[in-house]
C-alpha positions as CSV (number, residue, x, y, z in Angstrom):
1,M,99.0,77.4,70.1
2,A,101.3,77.0,67.1
3,Y,102.8,80.4,67.7
4,A,103.9,79.5,71.3
5,A,105.2,76.1,70.2
6,I,107.3,77.6,67.4
7,T,108.6,80.5,69.6
8,S,109.5,78.1,72.4
9,L,111.5,75.8,70.0
10,M,113.3,78.9,68.5
11,R,114.3,80.0,72.0
12,T,115.6,76.5,72.9
13,L,117.7,76.5,69.7
14,S,119.1,80.0,70.5
15,L,120.0,79.2,74.1
16,H,121.7,75.8,73.4
17,F,123.2,76.1,69.9
18,L,123.2,79.6,68.5
19,Q,125.1,81.5,71.2
20,P,128.5,83.1,70.3
21,Q,130.1,80.3,72.4
22,P,127.7,77.3,72.2
23,H,128.0,74.8,75.0
24,L,128.3,71.9,72.6
25,P,130.8,71.4,69.7
26,L,128.5,71.0,66.7
27,Q,129.6,70.1,63.2
28,Y,126.1,70.6,61.7
29,K,125.2,74.1,62.8
30,Q,123.9,74.9,59.3
31,K,121.0,72.5,59.9
32,I,120.2,74.3,63.1
33,V,120.3,77.7,61.3
34,S,118.0,76.4,58.6
35,L,115.5,75.1,61.1
36,H,115.6,78.4,63.0
37,E,115.0,80.3,59.8
38,N,112.1,78.1,58.8
39,L,110.6,78.6,62.3
40,G,111.1,82.3,62.0
41,F,109.1,82.4,58.7
42,L,106.2,80.4,60.3
43,Q,106.3,82.6,63.4
44,E,106.1,85.8,61.4
45,V,103.2,84.6,59.3
46,L,101.2,83.5,62.4
47,E,101.9,86.8,64.1
48,K,101.1,89.2,61.3
49,S,98.9,87.3,58.8
50,E,95.2,87.8,59.0
51,M,94.7,84.2,58.2
52,A,95.5,83.5,61.8
53,Y,92.4,85.5,62.7
54,A,90.1,84.0,60.2
55,Y,87.3,82.3,62.2
56,D,86.3,79.7,59.6
57,N,89.6,79.2,57.8
58,S,89.7,75.4,58.4
59,A,92.7,74.8,56.3
60,M,94.7,77.3,58.3
61,K,93.4,75.9,61.6
62,D,94.5,72.4,60.6
63,L,97.9,73.7,59.6
64,E,98.3,75.5,62.9
65,L,97.6,72.2,64.8
66,E,100.3,70.5,62.6
67,M,102.8,73.3,63.3
68,R,102.1,73.0,67.0
69,D,102.6,69.3,67.1
70,V,105.8,69.3,65.0
71,A,107.4,72.1,67.1
72,F,106.5,70.6,70.5
73,K,107.6,67.1,69.5
74,A,110.9,68.4,68.0
75,E,111.6,70.5,71.1
76,E,110.8,67.6,73.5
77,R,113.2,65.2,71.6
78,I,116.0,67.8,71.5
79,E,115.7,68.5,75.2
80,M,115.6,64.8,76.1
81,E,118.9,64.2,74.3
82,L,120.4,67.3,76.0
83,T,119.6,65.8,79.4
84,T,121.8,62.9,78.5
85,I,124.5,64.8,76.7
86,Y,125.4,67.5,79.3
87,P,125.9,65.2,82.4
88,A,127.6,62.5,80.3
89,K,131.3,62.0,81.3
90,G,132.4,59.8,78.5
91,W,132.6,60.9,74.8
92,T,131.3,57.6,73.6
93,K,127.9,58.2,75.1
94,R,128.0,61.9,74.1
95,V,128.7,61.0,70.4
96,A,125.8,58.6,70.2
97,C,123.5,61.3,71.6
98,L,124.9,63.9,69.2
99,L,124.3,61.7,66.3
100,R,120.7,61.2,67.3
101,L,120.4,65.0,67.8
102,H,121.7,65.4,64.2
103,G,118.9,63.1,63.0
104,I,116.3,65.1,64.9
105,F,117.4,68.4,63.2
106,I,117.4,66.8,59.8
107,Q,113.8,65.5,60.3
108,A,112.7,68.9,61.8
109,V,114.1,70.8,58.8
110,K,112.2,68.5,56.4
111,Q,109.0,68.9,58.4
112,T,109.2,72.7,58.6
113,D,110.0,72.9,54.9
114,C,106.8,71.0,54.2
115,L,104.9,73.4,56.6
116,K,106.2,76.4,54.7
117,K,105.0,75.0,51.4
118,K,101.5,74.3,52.8
119,L,101.4,77.8,54.3
120,I,102.5,79.4,51.0
121,N,99.8,77.5,49.2
122,I,97.1,78.7,51.5
123,K,98.3,82.3,51.2
124,S,98.3,82.1,47.4
125,E,95.0,80.4,47.0
126,K,93.3,82.8,49.5
127,Q,90.4,80.5,49.9
128,L,88.8,78.8,52.9
129,A,88.7,75.0,52.9
130,K,85.6,73.4,54.1
131,G,85.7,71.7,57.5
132,P,84.5,72.0,61.0
133,S,83.1,75.5,61.5
134,Q,84.0,77.8,64.3
135,G,80.6,77.0,65.8
136,E,81.5,73.3,65.8
137,R,84.9,73.9,67.5
138,M,83.1,76.0,70.1
139,R,80.6,73.1,70.7
140,Q,83.5,70.8,71.2
141,R,84.8,73.1,73.9
142,G,81.4,73.3,75.5
143,L,80.8,76.9,74.4
144,L,77.7,76.1,72.4
145,H,74.9,73.6,73.2
146,G,71.3,73.1,72.3
147,S,69.8,73.4,75.8
148,T,70.3,76.0,78.5
149,S,72.4,74.7,81.3
150,S,71.0,75.2,84.8
151,Q,74.5,75.1,86.3
152,Q,76.1,78.5,86.6
153,P,79.6,78.7,85.3
154,D,82.6,79.8,87.3
155,L,82.6,83.5,87.1
156,E,84.9,86.1,88.8
157,R,85.4,89.6,89.9
158,E,83.4,92.3,88.3
159,N,86.1,94.8,89.1
160,N,86.8,95.1,85.4
161,I,83.5,96.8,84.9
162,I,85.3,99.9,86.1
163,V,85.4,101.6,82.7
164,S,88.6,103.6,82.8
165,K,90.7,100.6,83.4
166,F,90.0,99.3,80.0
167,S,90.4,102.3,77.8
168,K,93.4,101.7,75.6
169,H,94.5,105.2,76.5
170,A,94.4,104.6,80.2
171,S,94.7,100.9,80.7
172,I,96.1,101.1,84.2
173,K,94.4,104.1,85.6
174,F,92.0,103.5,88.5
175,D,88.7,105.2,88.5
176,S,85.4,104.3,90.1
177,K,83.3,105.7,87.2
178,M,80.7,103.2,86.0
179,V,77.7,103.2,83.8
180,G,74.2,102.7,85.2
181,C,73.3,101.4,88.7
182,N,72.8,104.9,90.1
183,E,69.6,103.9,91.9
184,E,71.2,100.7,93.3
185,F,74.1,102.8,94.6
186,K,71.8,105.2,96.4
187,T,69.8,102.4,97.9
188,I,72.9,100.7,99.3
189,M,74.4,104.0,100.6
190,D,71.1,104.6,102.4
191,Q,71.0,101.2,104.0
192,L,74.6,101.5,105.1
193,T,74.8,105.0,106.5
194,R,71.4,106.7,106.7
195,Q,69.0,104.2,108.1
196,S,68.2,104.6,111.8
197,A,68.7,100.9,112.6
198,K,71.6,100.5,115.1
199,Q,71.8,96.7,115.2
200,L,74.3,94.9,112.9
201,Q,72.7,94.5,109.4
202,V,73.7,92.6,106.3
203,V,73.1,94.2,102.8
204,S,73.3,91.8,99.8
205,I,73.9,92.5,96.1
206,V,72.7,89.7,93.8
207,G,73.3,89.1,90.1
208,M,75.0,86.9,87.5
209,G,78.7,87.0,86.9
210,G,79.9,89.9,84.8
211,I,77.0,92.1,85.7
212,G,78.9,94.5,87.9
213,K,78.3,93.4,91.5
214,T,81.9,93.8,92.6
215,T,82.2,97.1,90.8
216,L,79.2,98.5,92.6
217,A,80.4,97.2,95.9
218,R,83.9,98.7,95.3
219,K,82.4,102.1,94.4
220,V,80.4,102.1,97.7
221,Y,83.4,100.9,99.7
222,E,85.7,103.7,98.3
223,D,83.2,106.5,98.7
224,S,84.5,109.2,100.9
225,S,81.3,109.3,103.0
226,I,81.7,105.6,103.8
227,S,85.3,106.1,105.0
228,F,84.1,109.0,107.2
229,H,81.1,107.1,108.6
230,F,82.8,103.9,109.6
231,D,85.7,103.5,112.1
232,K,86.9,100.3,110.4
233,R,86.6,98.9,106.9
234,A,87.6,95.6,105.5
235,W,87.3,93.8,102.2
236,V,87.6,90.0,101.6
237,T,87.0,87.9,98.5
238,V,85.5,84.5,99.4
239,T,85.2,82.4,96.2
240,Q,83.7,79.0,95.8
241,E,86.5,77.1,97.6
242,F,86.7,79.5,100.6
243,N,89.5,79.1,103.1
244,M,88.5,80.2,106.5
245,E,92.0,80.9,107.7
246,Q,92.9,83.0,104.7
247,M,89.7,85.0,105.0
248,L,90.4,85.8,108.6
249,Q,94.0,86.8,107.9
250,C,92.8,89.1,105.1
251,L,90.2,90.8,107.4
252,I,92.7,91.1,110.2
253,G,95.2,92.7,107.8
254,C,92.6,95.2,106.6
255,V,91.7,96.4,110.1
256,N,95.3,96.4,111.2
257,A,94.7,94.0,114.1
258,A,97.3,92.0,115.9
259,S,96.8,88.3,116.0
260,N,97.3,86.3,119.2
261,G,97.1,83.0,117.4
262,N,93.3,82.7,117.7
263,L,92.2,84.5,114.5
264,V,88.5,84.5,115.3
265,E,89.0,86.0,118.7
266,S,91.6,88.5,117.4
267,L,89.3,89.8,114.8
268,R,86.3,90.0,117.0
269,K,88.2,91.7,119.8
270,H,89.6,94.3,117.4
271,L,86.1,95.1,116.0
272,K,84.5,95.3,119.4
273,D,82.9,98.7,120.1
274,Q,83.9,99.9,116.6
275,R,81.5,100.9,113.9
276,Y,82.7,98.8,111.0
277,L,81.9,97.9,107.4
278,I,82.9,94.4,106.2
279,V,82.5,93.6,102.5
280,M,82.4,89.9,101.6
281,D,82.7,89.7,97.9
282,D,81.7,86.6,95.8
283,I,80.2,84.4,98.5
284,W,78.9,81.1,97.2
285,S,77.4,79.2,100.2
286,S,75.6,79.7,103.5
287,T,78.3,77.6,105.1
288,A,80.9,80.3,104.3
289,W,78.7,82.9,105.9
290,K,78.0,80.8,109.0
291,S,81.7,80.0,109.5
292,V,82.7,83.7,109.7
293,Q,79.5,85.3,111.1
294,R,80.6,84.8,114.7
295,C,83.6,87.0,114.1
296,F,81.4,90.1,113.8
297,P,80.2,91.6,117.2
298,D,76.9,93.5,117.3
299,D,77.3,96.5,119.6
300,N,74.2,98.4,118.3
301,N,76.4,101.1,116.8
302,G,75.3,100.9,113.1
303,S,77.9,98.4,111.9
304,R,77.2,96.8,108.5
305,I,78.2,93.9,106.3
306,L,77.9,94.1,102.5
307,L,77.8,90.8,100.5
308,T,77.9,90.1,96.8
309,S,76.7,86.7,95.5
310,R,75.4,85.1,92.4
311,L,73.1,82.9,94.4
312,R,69.9,84.5,95.7
313,E,69.3,81.9,98.4
314,V,72.8,82.6,99.9
315,A,72.2,86.4,99.9
316,E,68.7,86.0,101.4
317,Y,70.0,83.7,104.1
318,A,72.7,86.1,105.1
319,S,70.5,89.2,104.9
320,S,68.2,87.9,107.7
321,G,65.0,89.3,106.2
322,N,66.4,92.5,104.7
323,S,65.7,93.1,101.1
324,T,68.5,92.3,98.6
325,I,69.8,94.5,95.8
326,N,69.2,93.0,92.4
327,M,71.7,94.0,89.7
328,P,69.9,94.9,86.4
329,F,71.1,94.5,82.9
330,L,72.0,97.7,81.1
331,D,69.4,99.1,78.6
332,A,70.4,100.0,75.0
333,N,71.5,103.5,75.8
334,K,73.6,102.6,78.8
335,S,75.1,99.7,76.9
336,W,76.2,102.0,74.2
337,N,77.6,104.5,76.7
338,L,79.7,101.8,78.3
339,F,80.9,100.7,74.9
340,C,82.0,104.2,74.0
341,N,83.8,104.7,77.4
342,V,85.7,101.5,77.0
343,F,86.5,102.2,73.3
344,G,87.8,105.6,74.2
345,K,85.7,107.7,71.9
346,T,82.0,108.7,71.5
347,K,81.9,109.8,67.9
348,F,82.0,107.3,65.1
349,L,81.3,107.4,61.4
350,S,77.7,106.3,60.8
351,V,78.7,103.0,59.3
352,F,80.9,102.1,62.2
353,E,78.3,103.2,64.8
354,Q,75.6,101.1,63.1
355,I,77.9,98.0,63.2
356,G,79.0,98.8,66.8
357,R,75.4,99.3,68.1
358,G,74.4,96.0,66.5
359,I,77.2,94.2,68.2
360,V,76.4,95.8,71.6
361,N,72.8,94.8,71.3
362,K,73.9,91.2,71.0
363,C,75.6,91.5,74.4
364,E,72.2,91.7,76.0
365,G,73.1,94.4,78.5
366,L,75.8,92.4,80.2
367,P,78.7,94.8,81.1
368,L,81.5,92.2,80.9
369,A,80.6,91.2,77.4
370,I,80.3,94.8,76.3
371,I,83.7,95.6,77.8
372,V,85.5,92.7,76.1
373,V,83.9,93.2,72.7
374,A,84.6,97.0,72.8
375,S,88.2,96.2,73.7
376,L,88.4,93.7,70.8
377,L,87.1,96.4,68.3
378,S,89.5,99.0,69.7
379,K,92.3,96.6,68.6
380,T,90.6,96.0,65.2
381,E,91.6,98.2,62.2
382,A,88.9,100.7,61.3
383,V,87.9,98.9,58.1
384,V,84.2,98.2,57.5
385,K,84.9,94.7,56.3
386,K,86.8,93.8,59.5
387,W,84.2,95.2,61.8
388,K,81.5,93.4,59.9
389,N,83.5,90.2,60.3
390,V,83.4,90.6,64.1
391,A,79.7,91.5,64.0
392,E,78.9,88.4,61.9
393,N,80.7,86.1,64.3
394,V,79.1,87.7,67.4
395,S,75.7,87.3,65.7
396,R,76.4,83.7,64.7
397,Y,77.3,82.4,68.2
398,V,75.4,84.6,70.6
399,I,72.3,82.5,71.0
400,G,70.8,81.4,74.3
401,D,71.0,82.8,77.8
402,S,73.3,85.6,78.9
403,N,75.9,83.3,80.5
404,D,76.4,81.5,77.3
405,A,76.4,84.7,75.2
406,C,79.1,86.2,77.3
407,S,81.2,83.0,77.2
408,R,81.1,83.0,73.4
409,I,82.0,86.6,73.1
410,L,85.0,86.1,75.3
411,Y,86.0,83.1,73.2
412,L,85.9,85.3,70.0
413,S,88.2,87.8,71.7
414,Y,90.6,85.0,72.9
415,N,90.6,83.6,69.4
416,Q,92.3,86.8,68.1
417,L,95.4,86.4,70.3
418,P,97.8,84.4,68.1
419,H,100.9,85.7,69.9
420,L,99.3,86.2,73.3
421,K,97.3,83.0,73.7
422,A,100.0,81.3,75.8
423,C,100.3,84.4,78.0
424,F,96.5,84.4,78.5
425,L,96.3,80.6,79.2
426,Y,99.2,80.8,81.7
427,F,97.0,82.5,84.2
428,G,95.5,79.1,84.8
429,V,98.6,78.1,86.9
430,F,97.5,80.7,89.6
431,L,94.8,80.2,92.1
432,E,91.3,81.7,91.7
433,D,91.0,85.3,92.9
434,Y,94.8,85.4,93.3
435,G,96.4,88.8,93.1
436,I,99.3,88.0,90.7
437,H,102.4,90.1,91.2
438,V,103.4,91.6,87.9
439,K,107.2,91.2,88.5
440,K,106.7,87.5,89.2
441,L,104.5,87.0,86.2
442,V,106.8,88.6,83.7
443,R,109.7,86.6,85.1
444,L,107.7,83.3,84.7
445,W,106.7,84.2,81.1
446,A,110.3,85.0,80.2
447,A,111.4,81.7,81.6
448,E,108.8,79.6,79.9
449,G,110.1,80.6,76.5
450,F,106.9,81.4,74.6
451,L,107.7,85.1,74.1
452,R,109.3,86.3,70.8
453,A,112.7,87.8,71.2
454,V,112.7,91.5,70.3
455,E,115.9,93.3,69.4
456,H,117.2,95.7,72.1
457,Q,114.7,94.4,74.7
458,N,115.2,91.7,77.3
459,M,112.5,89.1,77.8
460,E,111.0,90.7,80.9
461,E,110.5,93.9,78.9
462,V,108.8,91.9,76.1
463,A,106.7,90.2,78.7
464,M,105.6,93.5,80.2
465,E,104.5,94.7,76.7
466,C,102.4,91.5,76.3
467,L,100.8,92.0,79.7
468,K,99.9,95.6,78.8
469,D,98.3,94.3,75.6
470,L,96.1,91.9,77.6
471,V,95.1,94.7,79.9
472,D,94.2,96.9,76.9
473,R,92.0,94.1,75.6
474,S,90.2,93.8,79.0
475,L,91.2,90.1,79.4
476,V,92.9,90.9,82.7
477,F,92.7,93.9,84.9
478,V,95.0,95.8,87.3
479,S,94.1,95.3,90.9
480,K,96.9,97.3,92.5
481,Q,99.4,99.9,91.4
482,S,102.7,100.8,92.9
483,Y,103.5,104.2,94.3
484,N,104.7,105.4,90.8
485,G,101.6,104.3,89.0
486,K,103.0,101.1,87.5
487,M,101.1,97.9,87.5
488,K,101.7,95.9,90.7
489,T,99.2,93.1,90.8
490,I,96.9,91.6,88.2
491,R,93.6,89.7,88.4
492,M,91.4,87.9,86.0
493,H,87.6,87.8,86.0
494,D,86.2,84.3,86.8
495,L,84.4,84.0,83.5
496,L,87.7,84.7,81.7
497,R,89.5,82.3,84.0
498,D,86.9,79.6,83.2
499,L,87.7,80.1,79.5
500,C,91.4,80.1,80.3
501,L,91.3,76.8,82.2
502,R,89.1,75.1,79.6
503,E,91.3,76.2,76.7
504,A,94.6,75.3,78.5
505,R,93.3,71.8,79.1
506,H,92.1,71.5,75.5
507,E,95.5,72.5,74.2
508,N,97.1,70.0,76.6
509,L,99.1,72.7,78.3
510,L,97.8,72.6,81.9
511,N,96.8,70.0,84.3
512,V,95.4,71.1,87.7
513,I,95.8,68.3,90.3
514,R,93.5,67.8,93.2
515,D,91.0,70.5,92.3
516,E,87.4,69.6,93.0
517,K,86.2,71.9,90.2
518,L,88.7,70.6,87.7
519,P,88.8,66.8,87.8
520,F,92.3,65.4,87.3
521,F,92.8,63.7,83.9
522,K,95.5,61.5,82.7
523,N,96.7,61.8,79.1
524,K,99.3,60.0,77.1
525,I,100.9,63.3,76.2
526,S,102.4,65.1,79.2
527,C,101.0,68.6,79.9
528,R,103.7,71.3,79.9
529,W,102.4,73.1,83.0
530,I,101.3,71.5,86.3
531,R,99.5,73.2,89.2
532,A,99.3,71.0,92.3
533,A,97.0,71.7,95.2
534,S,98.0,71.8,98.8
535,G,99.0,68.5,100.5
536,F,99.4,66.6,97.2
537,D,102.4,64.4,96.4
538,L,103.3,64.4,92.8
539,L,105.7,61.4,93.0
540,P,103.0,58.8,92.1
541,L,102.3,60.7,89.0
542,T,105.8,61.1,87.6
543,K,105.1,58.7,84.7
544,C,102.3,61.0,83.6
545,F,104.2,64.3,83.9
546,H,107.9,63.5,83.6
547,K,108.1,65.6,80.4
548,S,106.4,68.6,81.9
549,H,108.2,72.0,81.7
550,S,106.9,73.7,84.9
551,I,105.5,72.8,88.3
552,H,103.6,75.3,90.4
553,S,102.4,74.7,94.0
554,P,101.0,77.8,95.6
555,N,100.5,75.9,98.9
556,S,102.7,73.5,100.7
557,Y,103.2,69.8,100.1
558,Y,103.3,67.6,103.1
559,S,106.7,66.1,103.7
560,V,107.5,65.9,100.0
561,S,110.8,64.5,98.9
562,V,112.0,67.3,96.7
563,E,115.2,65.4,95.7
564,R,113.1,62.5,94.4
565,L,110.6,64.8,92.7
566,F,113.3,66.7,90.8
567,S,115.0,63.5,89.7
568,H,111.9,62.5,87.7
569,F,111.2,65.8,86.0
570,K,114.2,66.1,83.6
571,L,112.7,68.8,81.4
572,L,111.7,71.4,84.0
573,R,112.2,75.0,83.1
574,V,110.2,76.5,85.9
575,V,109.9,75.3,89.6
576,D,107.7,77.5,91.7
577,I,106.7,75.7,94.9
578,V,106.1,76.1,98.6
579,C,107.2,73.0,100.5
580,I,107.8,71.6,103.9
581,F,111.5,70.7,104.1
582,S,112.7,68.4,106.8
583,Y,116.3,68.3,105.8
584,G,117.1,71.7,104.3
585,Y,118.3,72.6,100.8
586,G,121.8,71.4,101.2
587,V,120.9,67.9,99.8
588,L,119.2,69.2,96.7
589,N,121.8,67.6,94.4
590,A,119.0,66.7,92.0
591,L,119.1,70.3,90.9
592,A,122.3,69.6,89.0
593,N,120.3,67.3,86.6
594,L,117.8,70.0,85.8
595,I,119.9,71.4,82.9
596,H,116.9,73.2,81.4
597,L,116.1,75.1,84.5
598,R,115.4,78.9,84.0
599,Y,113.3,79.9,87.0
600,L,113.7,78.4,90.5
601,S,111.6,79.5,93.5
602,L,111.6,77.3,96.5
603,R,109.9,78.5,99.6
604,D,109.8,76.8,103.0
605,S,106.3,77.0,104.5
606,T,107.5,76.3,108.0
607,N,110.8,78.3,108.2
608,A,111.6,76.1,111.2
609,L,115.0,74.7,110.3
610,P,117.2,74.8,113.4
611,E,120.3,76.4,111.9
612,Y,121.8,77.9,108.7
613,F,123.3,75.6,106.1
614,D,125.3,76.2,102.9
615,L,123.5,76.4,99.6
616,E,125.1,74.8,96.6
617,L,124.9,76.1,93.1
618,F,125.2,74.2,89.9
619,E,125.9,75.0,86.3
620,H,122.6,76.3,85.0
621,W,123.5,78.1,81.9
622,N,120.0,79.4,81.2
623,M,119.0,80.3,84.7
624,L,117.2,83.7,84.8
625,S,115.7,83.8,88.4
626,F,117.1,82.0,91.4
627,I,114.9,82.5,94.5
628,V,115.3,80.7,97.8
629,P,114.0,83.0,100.5
630,S,113.2,82.4,104.2
631,A,114.9,79.1,104.4
632,R,118.0,79.9,106.6
633,A,120.2,79.2,103.6
634,T,123.6,80.9,103.2
635,L,125.8,81.3,100.2
636,D,129.5,81.5,100.0
637,F,130.4,82.6,96.5
638,S,134.0,81.4,97.0
639,K,132.5,77.8,97.2
640,A,129.8,78.4,94.6
641,S,131.5,78.5,91.2
642,G,128.1,77.7,89.6
643,I,127.0,81.4,89.9
644,C,129.8,82.3,87.5
645,K,128.2,79.9,84.9
646,M,124.8,81.5,85.0
647,P,125.5,84.3,82.4
648,L,121.8,85.0,81.9
649,L,120.9,85.4,85.6
650,R,118.8,88.4,86.3
651,N,117.3,87.9,89.7
652,F,119.1,86.3,92.6
653,C,117.6,86.0,96.1
654,I,118.5,83.8,99.1
655,E,118.3,84.3,102.8
656,R,121.9,85.4,103.2
657,I,125.0,85.9,101.1
658,V,128.0,85.6,103.5
659,S,131.0,85.7,101.2
660,L,131.8,86.7,97.6
661,G,135.2,85.2,97.4
662,N,137.1,86.2,94.2
663,L,134.1,87.2,92.1
664,S,135.9,87.8,88.8
665,V,133.1,87.5,86.2
666,V,131.2,90.6,85.2
667,H,127.4,89.9,85.5
668,R,125.9,92.3,83.1
669,N,122.4,90.8,83.2
670,L,122.0,90.7,87.0
671,E,119.5,93.4,88.0
672,S,118.3,92.2,91.4
673,L,120.4,90.8,94.3
674,S,119.3,89.9,97.8
675,W,120.3,89.4,100.7
676,L,123.8,90.6,100.8
677,D,125.8,91.0,104.1
678,S,126.3,94.7,104.6
679,W,130.1,94.5,104.8
680,L,130.2,93.0,101.3
681,C,128.7,96.2,99.8
682,K,131.9,97.6,98.3
683,K,132.7,99.5,95.2
684,E,134.7,96.6,93.7
685,L,131.6,94.4,93.9
686,F,129.3,96.8,92.1
687,T,131.8,97.2,89.2
688,R,131.1,93.5,88.6
689,I,127.4,94.1,88.6
690,P,127.1,97.3,86.5
691,N,123.3,97.0,85.7
692,L,122.1,96.3,89.3
693,K,118.7,97.9,90.0
694,K,117.6,96.3,93.2
695,L,119.8,95.4,96.2
696,G,118.7,93.7,99.4
697,I,121.0,94.2,102.3
698,Y,121.3,91.8,105.3
699,G,122.1,93.4,108.7
700,G,123.1,96.9,109.5
701,Y,124.2,99.7,107.1
702,G,127.3,100.9,108.9
703,N,129.8,99.2,106.6
704,I,128.2,100.0,103.3
705,D,130.3,101.8,100.8
706,F,127.8,104.4,99.5
707,F,129.4,105.4,96.2
708,L,126.4,105.0,93.9
């Protein structure tokens, strides 16, 4: 995580001290420039040097840990001083903080000088120091153990077994082509459409994670004969922690049913007298099946339900005596065909084919493992030594059952992501089986600060390139595309998510609060990212997390005091929460103290506020995205001078913008603006926002000046 720590510190220095017109009058800018240059040297080595990929280079691994700790600590100390300096009204207090800040820079320059010397020594010696092996580090993370665990790990969607998604030449192209399982496909199709039984029947697909259950189910679901045979089709992903209400809402949405408040009755009524196919993907318990079973009427018209599960007892319980479909492992030929399809070529030089086949054999016929290792090799230079290095590491750690083998192969692929590790681990802030919107994801990455600045590209463009790289490596997959073929939503396989959560916690980056599968842990060092579950109040934990950089709550807190919450988290860069607000946003003066804020998204889960209220804006110099939708908030620009002091602002969305006042500043970075009263859409406005790409208009269109 050294790369992310160094990049984040460089970004902080650039934003606060290295702008053409810095916010603070500094007499010691040369120290800051020297520190920035040292960090740039370390960053470049970590990104490009093969030492960063060396599995058993213990000296380099130890140095990376030291780099990470130095950078994170220096950034934390700098940001803490800035939280005092910016709001300070008297120069006496400011001067004292500036002197301390100067001392921090001097110490950081000395530390990074030392790190540079150590790095140069490692490069010149070109030898590996003895120490904990890669195998030992994997044991420490729970990836290697002596005995076979009887507990199945958390695994996820097998959608990424769909081959064409992972070809580096067609990473976001959808295709239902898959290797193997032809007999299983025919059997399922027969049970769904050609059997004479008219009563409602359940067909179950059983197999371990990563073996292709979801891929097979998706191929069946999207077959043209299925859409012709059934009047209604619906797909829902259940997961271990199933939510009955969300499941029903998903099914109702799929069949285009109108809800009358009673979700069960609405769904049942809409399916009545219809021949339907319901796919329930990744079901983990008989309880989940029993809770939703009553929603499906049996009208003796050939309706069917298709389940996928890792647990045979669950599948057999739901199938009510019908035989289950067992997913087989791929044989050697099918495994090699899958490898070639993912890699994007079928002909290799004999030496590379020999190495590749050896690696594929170690995957033991598990499609997910084959896909990931093929994607890894597709990113590896075609040099025999480098391919053999991958083969040796796969052979070294793939021992034991298939679950463990797959986990360790995924870890090897993750380990070769020096500049993308933080991007990969960030997926842990999202819920399991959550369709992550690409636009939101790249905005969050840009705000977090762990992406390297690239000349002539904004941070969202850099983030998009990083996301495409992760897709090419088969570490995430595209679940939806927009009308123009671009990525719209992204998902992560559960086995990869399990690795993501484990490594994020190991790196002390993420703490997930009130998650039964991930027990809460307290640490003396505050985690940078927090994800809080529904109904959980963070206030009692402010001492643990007061130095965290981002808070995510995908569901609502219950009556949380947002003002008090913000007053404790002084270093927040990202706030992305759904809350129940009793008093509106007009009293969120605590926002003024969040001087590091770059991404703000506050959503009211009730939308029950009685009347509109004015929204205040503060001076957030580094704000990139400001999103306050569906909260009956209005903005009068004439009273909100803070918007003029957000020069980096790219995305701005509130319920309603009612006045612009004398908007004199040109916002060259602003690309998305919502929701603007129609009568404000005049030519003089858009000359002040020359790079606007997306405009949300509130009300009618009669007064709009269509000059664009």
